[in-house]
MDTraj code that builds the backbone (N, CA, C; nanometers):
import mdtraj as md
import numpy as np

residues = "MET THR LEU LYS LYS MET SER ARG ASN ASN THR GLU HIS ARG TYR ASN LEU ARG PRO ASN ARG THR LEU SER TYR MET HIS LYS PHE ALA PHE LEU SER VAL HIS ALA GLY VAL LYS LYS TRP GLY GLU ARG ALA LYS GLU ALA ILE LYS ASP GLY GLU LYS MET LEU TYR LYS GLU GLY VAL PHE LEU GLU ILE ARG GLN PRO THR ASN MET GLN LYS CYS GLU ALA LEU LEU LEU PRO PHE LEU SER".split()
xyz = np.array([
    [14.2337, 3.6145, 9.9858],
    [14.1150, 3.5175, 9.9295],
    [14.1857, 3.4840, 9.7851],
    [14.1777, 3.3398, 9.7736],
    [14.2251, 3.2821, 9.6618],
    [14.0864, 3.2171, 9.5878],
    [14.0984, 3.2252, 9.4489],
    [13.9941, 3.1697, 9.3757],
    [14.0410, 3.0280, 9.3177],
    [13.9608, 2.9300, 9.3159],
    [13.9764, 2.8216, 9.2556],
    [13.9795, 2.8363, 9.1047],
    [14.0699, 2.7579, 9.0403],
    [14.0722, 2.7466, 8.8983],
    [13.9550, 2.6772, 8.8313],
    [13.8762, 2.7343, 8.7461],
    [13.7532, 2.6833, 8.6916],
    [13.7971, 2.6142, 8.5528],
    [13.6943, 2.5105, 8.5679],
    [13.7013, 2.4312, 8.4328],
    [13.5728, 2.3855, 8.3949],
    [13.5453, 2.3219, 8.2834],
    [13.4056, 2.3217, 8.2199],
    [13.3385, 2.1965, 8.3173],
    [13.4229, 2.1023, 8.3459],
    [13.3589, 1.9862, 8.4273],
    [13.3627, 2.0209, 8.5914],
    [13.3969, 2.1286, 8.6286],
    [13.4081, 2.1809, 8.7636],
    [13.2666, 2.2360, 8.7838],
    [13.1812, 2.1934, 8.8938],
    [13.0563, 2.2260, 8.9217],
    [13.0477, 2.3395, 9.0293],
    [13.1589, 2.3935, 9.0855],
    [13.1622, 2.5041, 9.1588],
    [13.1937, 2.6205, 9.0775],
    [13.1079, 2.7173, 9.1173],
    [13.1317, 2.8563, 9.0418],
    [13.1423, 2.9582, 9.1458],
    [13.2019, 3.0753, 9.0933],
    [13.2398, 3.2007, 9.1598],
    [13.1209, 3.2674, 9.1842],
    [13.0125, 3.2594, 9.1170],
    [12.9084, 3.3560, 9.1262],
    [12.7780, 3.2608, 9.1741],
    [12.6946, 3.3083, 9.2328],
    [12.5736, 3.2664, 9.3055],
    [12.4710, 3.2385, 9.1819],
    [12.4873, 3.1540, 9.0859],
    [12.3990, 3.1494, 8.9627],
    [12.2646, 3.0583, 8.9909],
    [12.1518, 3.1142, 8.9595],
    [12.0261, 3.0227, 8.9656],
    [12.0163, 2.9279, 8.8499],
    [12.0100, 2.8037, 8.8303],
    [11.9798, 2.7213, 8.6967],
    [11.8736, 2.8084, 8.6186],
    [11.8684, 2.7544, 8.5019],
    [11.8111, 2.8123, 8.3925],
    [11.6836, 2.7632, 8.4335],
    [11.5792, 2.8292, 8.4102],
    [11.4205, 2.8139, 8.4276],
    [11.3564, 2.8072, 8.2878],
    [11.2711, 2.7069, 8.2825],
    [11.1835, 2.7187, 8.1527],
    [11.0886, 2.8125, 8.1873],
    [11.0581, 2.8685, 8.0615],
    [10.9499, 2.9535, 8.0675],
    [10.8104, 2.9053, 8.0901],
    [10.7097, 2.9597, 8.1377],
    [10.5991, 2.9028, 8.1693],
    [10.4822, 3.0095, 8.1356],
    [10.3950, 2.9866, 8.0498],
    [10.2955, 3.0720, 8.0057],
    [10.1673, 3.0594, 8.0588],
    [10.1537, 2.9749, 8.1717],
    [10.0162, 2.9328, 8.2349],
    [9.9639, 3.0673, 8.2754],
    [10.0213, 3.1686, 8.3349],
    [9.9502, 3.2855, 8.3841],
    [9.8875, 3.3565, 8.2853],
    [9.9127, 3.3299, 8.1441],
    [9.8328, 3.3927, 8.0407],
    [9.6908, 3.3223, 8.0006],
    [9.6812, 3.1969, 8.0481],
    [9.5502, 3.1324, 8.0176],
    [9.4682, 3.1191, 8.1492],
    [9.3470, 3.1173, 8.1189],
    [9.2649, 3.1108, 8.2395],
    [9.1941, 2.9534, 8.2115],
    [9.1939, 2.8717, 8.3174],
    [9.1276, 2.7440, 8.3019],
    [9.0550, 2.7680, 8.4382],
    [8.9053, 2.7911, 8.3630],
    [8.7900, 2.8045, 8.4608],
    [8.6736, 2.7254, 8.4141],
    [8.5768, 2.6857, 8.4931],
    [8.4599, 2.6223, 8.4514],
    [8.3996, 2.7256, 8.3949],
    [8.2900, 2.6660, 8.3259],
    [8.1806, 2.7693, 8.2380],
    [8.1315, 2.8694, 8.3171],
    [8.0993, 2.8255, 8.4517],
    [7.9957, 2.8972, 8.5459],
    [8.1272, 3.0094, 8.5845],
    [8.2202, 2.9763, 8.6223],
    [8.3374, 3.0594, 8.6763],
    [8.3478, 3.1804, 8.5734],
    [8.3880, 3.1319, 8.4478],
    [8.4166, 3.1971, 8.3249],
    [8.3073, 3.3126, 8.3046],
    [8.1777, 3.2824, 8.3349],
    [8.0791, 3.3655, 8.2730],
    [8.0613, 3.4783, 8.3994],
    [8.0792, 3.4123, 8.5187],
    [8.0794, 3.5015, 8.6367],
    [8.1940, 3.6162, 8.6212],
    [8.3108, 3.5681, 8.5603],
    [8.4240, 3.6601, 8.5635],
    [8.4280, 3.7456, 8.4698],
    [8.3832, 3.7060, 8.3408],
    [8.3887, 3.7683, 8.2094],
    [8.2648, 3.8170, 8.1395],
    [8.1383, 3.7537, 8.2061],
    [8.0428, 3.8041, 8.1593],
    [7.9891, 3.7851, 8.0174],
    [7.9336, 3.8735, 7.9431],
    [7.9101, 3.8514, 7.7830],
    [8.0015, 3.8021, 7.7178],
    [8.1270, 3.8408, 7.7346],
    [8.2558, 3.7967, 7.6226],
    [8.2595, 3.6505, 7.6654],
    [8.2262, 3.5673, 7.7777],
    [8.2641, 3.4562, 7.7863],
    [8.1474, 3.3768, 7.7361],
    [8.0206, 3.4242, 7.7493],
    [7.8972, 3.3562, 7.6830],
    [7.9229, 3.3505, 7.5153],
    [7.9697, 3.4623, 7.4664],
    [7.9994, 3.4623, 7.3395],
    [8.1053, 3.3643, 7.2816],
    [8.2060, 3.3476, 7.3823],
    [8.3024, 3.2432, 7.3531],
    [8.2528, 3.1179, 7.3662],
    [8.1841, 3.0897, 7.4444],
    [8.1352, 2.9760, 7.4574],
    [8.0236, 2.9229, 7.3589],
    [7.9632, 3.0213, 7.2966],
    [7.8594, 2.9958, 7.1804],
    [7.9452, 2.9747, 7.0446],
    [8.0642, 3.0376, 7.0454],
    [8.1325, 3.0111, 6.9351],
    [8.2103, 2.8886, 6.9391],
    [8.2736, 2.8676, 7.0455],
    [8.3015, 2.7017, 7.0780],
    [8.2255, 2.6142, 7.0595],
    [8.1179, 2.6197, 7.0822],
    [8.0127, 2.5007, 7.0599],
    [7.9726, 2.5062, 6.9030],
    [7.9569, 2.6267, 6.8380],
    [7.9413, 2.6141, 6.6917],
    [8.0435, 2.5555, 6.6163],
    [8.1488, 2.5624, 6.6464],
    [8.2785, 2.5259, 6.5879],
    [8.2762, 2.3536, 6.6072],
    [8.2494, 2.3266, 6.7085],
    [8.2361, 2.1630, 6.7377],
    [8.1191, 2.1086, 6.6794],
    [8.0237, 2.1643, 6.6699],
    [7.9079, 2.1290, 6.6031],
    [7.9457, 2.1157, 6.4387],
    [7.9870, 2.2259, 6.3637],
    [8.0132, 2.2308, 6.2254],
    [8.1371, 2.1286, 6.2089],
    [8.2286, 2.1047, 6.3029],
    [8.3297, 1.9864, 6.2625],
    [8.2863, 1.8465, 6.2932],
    [8.1671, 1.8307, 6.3377],
    [8.0919, 1.7250, 6.3450],
    [8.1567, 1.6181, 6.4668],
    [8.1664, 1.6890, 6.5716],
    [8.1997, 1.6350, 6.7078],
    [8.1220, 1.5637, 6.7787],
    [8.0084, 1.5936, 6.7614],
    [7.8959, 1.5351, 6.8340],
    [7.7976, 1.4397, 6.7470],
    [7.7390, 1.3350, 6.8034],
    [7.6605, 1.2644, 6.7269],
    [7.5455, 1.2462, 6.8123],
    [7.4340, 1.2470, 6.7108],
    [7.2878, 1.2746, 6.7349],
    [7.2532, 1.1269, 6.7597],
    [7.1757, 1.1019, 6.8620],
    [7.1251, 0.9898, 6.8928],
    [6.9639, 0.9926, 6.9099],
    [6.8722, 0.9615, 6.8223],
    [6.7430, 1.0054, 6.8528],
    [6.6581, 0.9245, 6.9616],
    [6.7008, 0.7951, 6.9776],
    [6.6494, 0.7098, 7.0783],
    [6.7317, 0.6577, 7.1459],
    [6.7940, 0.7107, 7.2495],
    [6.9287, 0.6454, 7.3230],
    [6.8659, 0.5286, 7.4065],
    [6.9485, 0.4223, 7.4349],
    [6.8919, 0.3152, 7.5037],
    [6.9373, 0.3409, 7.6446],
    [6.8978, 0.2719, 7.7381],
    [6.9353, 0.2912, 7.8926],
    [7.0814, 0.2991, 7.9082],
    [7.1326, 0.1852, 7.8357],
    [7.2975, 0.1738, 7.8613],
    [7.3598, 0.3040, 7.7906],
    [7.3134, 0.3445, 7.6854],
    [7.3803, 0.4768, 7.6437],
    [7.3695, 0.6059, 7.7238],
    [7.2630, 0.6046, 7.7936],
    [7.2166, 0.7197, 7.8741],
    [7.2990, 0.7020, 8.0190],
    [7.3186, 0.5840, 8.0488],
    [7.4094, 0.5499, 8.1943],
    [7.5533, 0.5959, 8.1301],
    [7.6087, 0.5477, 8.0079],
    [7.7508, 0.5663, 7.9822],
    [7.7629, 0.7180, 7.9598],
    [7.6666, 0.8000, 7.9086],
    [7.6629, 0.9333, 7.8899],
    [7.6860, 1.0165, 8.0329],
    [7.5967, 0.9719, 8.1344],
    [7.6173, 1.0303, 8.2533],
    [7.7476, 1.0053, 8.3394],
    [7.7977, 0.8926, 8.2811],
    [7.9332, 0.8489, 8.3629],
    [8.0664, 0.8950, 8.3212],
    [8.0494, 0.9436, 8.1971],
    [8.1588, 0.9983, 8.1083],
    [8.2517, 1.0854, 8.2002],
    [8.1878, 1.1876, 8.2579],
    [8.2912, 1.2913, 8.3358],
    [8.3777, 1.2204, 8.4638],
    [8.3072, 1.1322, 8.5139],
    [8.3555, 1.0429, 8.6004],
    [8.4724, 0.9314, 8.6007],
    [8.4597, 0.8931, 8.4401],
    [8.5549, 0.8020, 8.4122],
    [8.7073, 0.8723, 8.3571],
    [8.7091, 1.0009, 8.3387],
    [8.8101, 1.0447, 8.2593],
    [8.9186, 1.0936, 8.4078],
])
top = md.Topology()
chain = top.add_chain()
for i, resn in enumerate(residues, 1):
    res = top.add_residue(resn, chain, resSeq=i)
    for name in ("N", "CA", "C"):
        top.add_atom(name, md.element.get_by_symbol(name[0]), res)
traj = md.Trajectory(xyz[None], top)
């Protein structure tokens, strides 16, 4: 059995090496709907949702519209479908 001389430019290897993998941390995060999260984690999920909503409110993310026009109502209803 003869071994080929190895060089840096040679793509052949003596060992069956797997290519380097990038680390994935997706298993540590749960991307669920609000309903599924409450169903899975119960009160902890409800508290997390409340905390998130309070934070968004304090940051001024939401705008209050006292008397929305029909066009604004339609746009608000269509936002999830447009993204």
